[in-house]
N, C-alpha and C positions, 0 to 999 in steps of 0.2 A: 114150467116144470112143477109138478105137484110136490109138496113137501113130505108126502107120505110114501114110503117105499113100497113097491108092489112085489119085489123079489128080494131074496137074500142069497148071496153066492160066496163061496169060500175059495181062497187061493193060497198058494204057498208064499207068494210075494206080490205086493202091490207097489207100483212105482208111480208117484205123482209128479208129473212133469217130464217133458221129452227133450230137454236140452241135454246136459251131460247124463241125466238119468236114462236116456234112451240108449246109451252105450252099454248099459249093464247087462241086458239079455244077450250074452254071447253064447257060443256053443256049449260052454259049461252049464248053461241054464236050460238046455234043451229038454231036460226031464223035469223041469220046474214049472208048475202052473202059475202063470203070471197075468196080472191085470195092469194095464197101463192107462193112466188117466191124463188126458190132455184136452183142456177146453179151448185152447187156441190152436196155433199152427205148430205142427211137428218141427222140432229143431230148436225151440226156445229162442231166447233173446239174441244169442250170438248169431245164429244162422239168419233169422228173419229181420231183425231190426237193430242189430248190434255190430259185433266185430267184423263179420265178413262183408255185408253190404256197405258199411261205412268205409272200409278200406278200399273197396272198389270205387266209391265216390272220391276218396282221397287221391287215388291214382289219377283220375280225370282232373282233379284240382291241381295236382302237381304238374301235370302236362300243360295246363293253362298257364300256370305261373312260370314254367320254364320258357314258354314262348315269349312271355313279357320280358323276362330277364336275360334272354339269349344274347342281346346286344353286348353285354359285358364280356362275352367270349368271342366277339367278332362275327356273330351270326345274327343276321337281321331278318326279322319276320314280324307279322302282325297277328295279334289275337283278335279274331272277328267276333265270334259268338260261341255260346254253348248250346248244343242241342240236348236239352234236358230230357226230352222224350226218348231220344236214342240211348242216353246214359241209363235211364230207368229200364228201358227194354233190355239192354245188355245185362244189367244187374239182376232184375227181378224175373222178367219173362223167360229169359234164356238160361238163368242159373238158379236163383234162390227159390222162386215159386215152384219150379220143377222138382228141386231137391226136397223141399218140404212136403209136397204132395206125394212124391215117390216114397219118402220115409214112412208116411202114414199108410200108404197102400201096402207097403211091404209088411208092416206090423199087422195089418188086417187080413193079409193074404194067406194062401195055403202053405207058404214056406215057413211060417211060424205058427203052427196049429196049437201050440201051448200058450198062446198069448191072446187075451181079449182086450179090446180097446174101448175105453169109455170117453165120451166127448162132452161131458158136462162137469161143471165145477164140483170139486170134492170138499166136503167138510166132515170132520169127525163127529160122530154121534155116540161114541163110546170107545172103550179101550180096543185098539186095533180094529176099529169099525169105521168105515167111511160111507157117507151117502153121496152117490153120484148118479150117473145115468147114461143111457144110450138113446139118442133121439128124445122122444117124449117119455120113455120108460125110466122110472126111478128105481134105483137098485141100491141096497145096502150090501157092501162087500166087506168081507173080513179076510184076514191073512195072518199067517204065523209071523211074517215080517213085512213091515211097511217102510218104504223109503220115500222120504219127503225131499223132492228135488224141484220145488215149485218156483224157484227163482225170485226175482224182484221186479219192481215197477218204478216209474218215475215219481218222485215226490213233487206234489203240486202245492205251492204255498197258498195260504188262504187269500192273499191279495189277488191272486190269479183266479182261484176257484170261485171266489165270491163276486168277481167282477162281471162275469157273464161274457167276457170277450173271447173270441176264437183264439186258440193257441195250438202250437205243435209241440210234440215231444220227439224223442228219437224214434218212437214207434210209427210216426206218420210223416215226419218232415221229408224223408227221402222220396215220398210219393206225392209231394206237393204238385198241384196242377200246372203251375207256371213258376218261373224263376222270380223271386221277389226282387223288387228294386231296392228296398231297404228292409233290414231285419233287426229286431231287438233280440239279443240273447241274454237270458237270465242265468248267470252262473259262470264261474271262471275255472271249472274243473276240466277233466279230460274230455267229457262229452261236449261241453260248450265250446272248448277251444278247437276241437276237431271239426265241428260243424261251422264254426266261425271261419276257419281256414277254407273249408270246402266252398261256402257260399261267397266269401269275399274273393276267392280266386275265380269264381264263375262270373263275377262282376257285380254282386250285390253289395251295397253299402251296409256294413255291419256295425251295430252299436252293442257293446258288451257291458252289462251291469254287474258289478262285483261288490259285495259287502266288505271285503277285506282290501288290503292295499297292494295285492299282487295276484297274478294268475298262477295256477298250479302250486298253491302255497304248501301242499303236503310234500312236494319234492324238496331236494336239497336247496338251500337258500340261494346258492350261486346259479343253479339251474332255473329256479323260479324267477330270479331277478333278470337274468339274460333273456329268458323267454318273454317276460313282460315287456322288456325294452324293445325286442324285435316285433312283437305283436302290436305294440302301440304305433308302429309305423304304418300299419295296414288297417287297424280297427279303431273305431271311436270308443275308447274304454273309459268308463266312469267308476273310479275306485272309491271305497268307503261310502258306498251309495246303495240305497234300496229304493224300490218302487213304492211311492205313496198312493198313487191313484192310476187306475187303468180305465180307459173308455174306448168305444169303437163307434165309428160312423162309416157305414158301408164296409169296404174292405180295409180301411185305414184304422190302425190302432194307435192310440196316444197314451204315452206313459209320462206321468209327472214324477220326477225323481226327488229324492231328499236333498240333493245339492242345488235344487231350484231349476234344473234343466227340464225342458219338455221335449220329448222325442216322439215323432210320428213315423210309423213304418207300416208296411203292408203284410208283415208276418212277425209273430212272437214265438220264439222257441224257449221252452222251459227246460233248463238243464241244471237243476238245483239239487241233484243227488238222487239216490235210489232207496226204496223202502222194501224190506223183505216181505214176501207174500204170505208168511205164516199167519199174520193177523186175520187173514180171510178164511182160515181153516178150522176155527173153533178148537184150537189146540187143547184148551182146558178140559174138554170132554174126554180127551185121550190121556190126560195126565202128562202132557208134554210141556215142560217149562221153557220159558223164553226170556231173553235179556230185555233190559229197558228200551233198547233201540228196536225191538221187535224180532231180532234174530233168534231162531230156535237154538236152545242150549244143547251142545253136544260135547262128548269127551273126545280124547285123542283118537278113538277108534270110530267115531261117527255115530255113537249111540246117544239117543236122547234120554231123558229121565224116565220115559215109559218103556217097559219091557217090549222088545221086538219092534221098536220104532227107531229108525235111523234118519239122518238128515245130511245133506251135502249141498255145496254150491252156495249161491247168493242168499238162500233162505236161512242159512245158518253160519256161513263163513264171514269173518270180517274182511276177507279179501275178495272183492267182487270182480273176479278175473276168471275168464273162461278156462285158462290153463290150470288154475287151481281147482276149479270145479271138476275138470277132467281127472286130475290127480285124486281128488277126494272120491270120485265115482269109482275109480279103480280099487281104492282101499276098501270102500264099502262093499263093492262087488265081491271082493275076496272074503271079507269078514262075515257076510251073510251066509256064505257057503261053508265057512270054516270057523265056527264059533269057538273052537278050542285052540285056534292058532291065529289070533287076531294080529293085524298089522296096524300101525299107527300112522296118522297123517304126518307128512314131513313139511312143516311150515317154517323151516329155518331161514331159507333164502328165497324171498318172494320177488320175482322180477316183474316189471311192468313196462309198458311203452305208451307213448302218446303220439299218435299219427297226425300231428298238426304241422305247422311250419313256424320254427324249425322242429324237426322230429326229436323225440326224447326216448332214451332207453335207460333204465335204472334198476339197481338191485342192491339190497342190503341197507346199511345204516347211512343216514345223512351225516355230514360232518358234525353237526351239533349232537346228534345221538351218539356218534362214535366217541366224542370227547367226554360225554357224560358216562358212557360205558367204561372208558379207560380210567376215569377218576374212581369209579366204583370198584374196579378190579386192580388198581395199583399199577397200571401200565400207562403207556402213552401212544399216541398215534402219529403217523406221518401222512401228509397230504400233498398231492401233486395235481395241479391243473395244467393240462397240456393242450394248447390251442391246436385245432385242426389246421389252421392256416399256416402253422409252422412245420408241417410235414409235407412231403413232396406232392402227394395227391391233393392235399389241401391247397397247395399253390394252384393246381389245375382247376380246383373248384372256385378259386377266388374267395374262399371262405373268410369272413371277417368276424363272425360271431361264435362259431361252434367250438366246442372243447370236450375233452375227456377229463373227468375228475376222479382220481383213485384215492381211496383212504385205506390205510393198512396199519396193522399192529407193528409198532417200531421194533419190538423185540423178536417176534416170531416170523415176521414176513407174511402173515396171513392177511388176505384181503378182507376188509370189513364192509366196504361199500364201493360201488362203481356207478358213475353217473355220466351220461353222454347227452350232448345236445348238438344237433346238426345232421349232416348227411349220414344215412345208414345207421343212425343211433340205435334203433331197435335190433339191428343185426350185430353191431359191434359189441353190445353188452353181453351177448351170449357166451363169448369166450371167458368173460369175467364170472358169469354164473357158474361155469364149469370149474374155474379155479376155486370158488368158494365151496361148492358142493363136494369137491374131492379134496378139500383141505390142503391145497397146494401152497407152497412157499413161493411167492411171486419172484423171488430172486432166482430160483431154479427155473421158473417158467420162462423168464426173459432170456436166460442164457442157454437153456436146454433145448431150444428149437430154432429153426430158421424162420425169419419173418419176411414175407414177400415184399420186395421193393419194386415199385412204389405204391403198394396197396394201402388203403386207408387204415388197415390194422396196425400200421406203424405208429399210429397215435397211442395205441396201448403200449407198445414196446417202449416208446419214448417216455410215456408217463411212468412206467415202472422204473426205468432208469433214473427218473427224477425223484423218486421216493428216497428218503434218508432213513437208514436203519442203524441200530446200535452195533 
């Protein structure tokens, strides 16, 4: 694509990125002239290479694991093999690829005549001015308002980038041609642990390389410790370790580790964090400021330092979560149309989940954070760890590891943090999110409603009863 623009076009609103940004052009925008810029596939990370397809893979992995573990329930079966092509067809050909293509076709079609789609990379060349293109045509587009929703990408360490070896990221590992016999996973965060679960359940021997001493170390310490213990039964994990040397011969990749170990595998997955994509947009030309970690700086309303330029999602938010990007998109959607009635982001209680084995759901403060907060505010906290195996449904599950951990203000009864590990953790935590958002006293929550017996939600009921209050 030429670097010289051949045309100049003006819009009311330009949206860069079609993840959560694509939800903004709703009926209220029907009279707004809009440009959407997307150099990749419509739908962004979550639809194409993140949340949705990974959880569809996780479902297959859970099924494989359940077959292997069914004997503990008196059900005897054999796990034969995984049909990787069938899984990929179900996920991509029958669902994801159709949705992505349909989303783009809709935005290009007659049903949204107020929208133009540009399919080339966008960079700022001046205040509220982007250089992009359609096919081979280079265009400078300007707008009264520009919304940066450009997302993030995988961080690739120099040791990998400079080695010349083949590697996968979340963007292509699910489309691998064949199931690896052995896989090296760099990183012990949610992406690495989810894919480690998927491929180990499918029968791949998984080696996980972690620079720290635990997996998921940003979670509550009890969650991280228990998850690490359980995962260590299934994966070959190297803690306090980094890769010193990478080489490749044919399809086999060899990693020499700082602990003296040498590992050879036929796939390398890099899951060492995410980088905001703002650094690819020449933000300085637009007067858009950014943090040291590359995130676009925004205020509580989603405004950047440049007039008329907004940002949302992974490109600006410290919370790289789809549900937070969706929330921020709704706020920015409103604020662009209502500059005299701005709404603020609500980042008070940020929930998240890890769909590995065991599953994790979490919201609010960790115990360490809560105790620091209590000391600063002259109060104290109460903590209860309720084992899933001690409630009736937990008996049925034969659960030995899972638990709910609730942290509350001892004087007010307000929940400060909720952390679950085990069966249905990502679903169980939702009731605690509601308690926190609506400022409920857990003493009233536990006594003011019926709890289904013997549903797994009894773990929450019992945990609340185990908290001690003034």
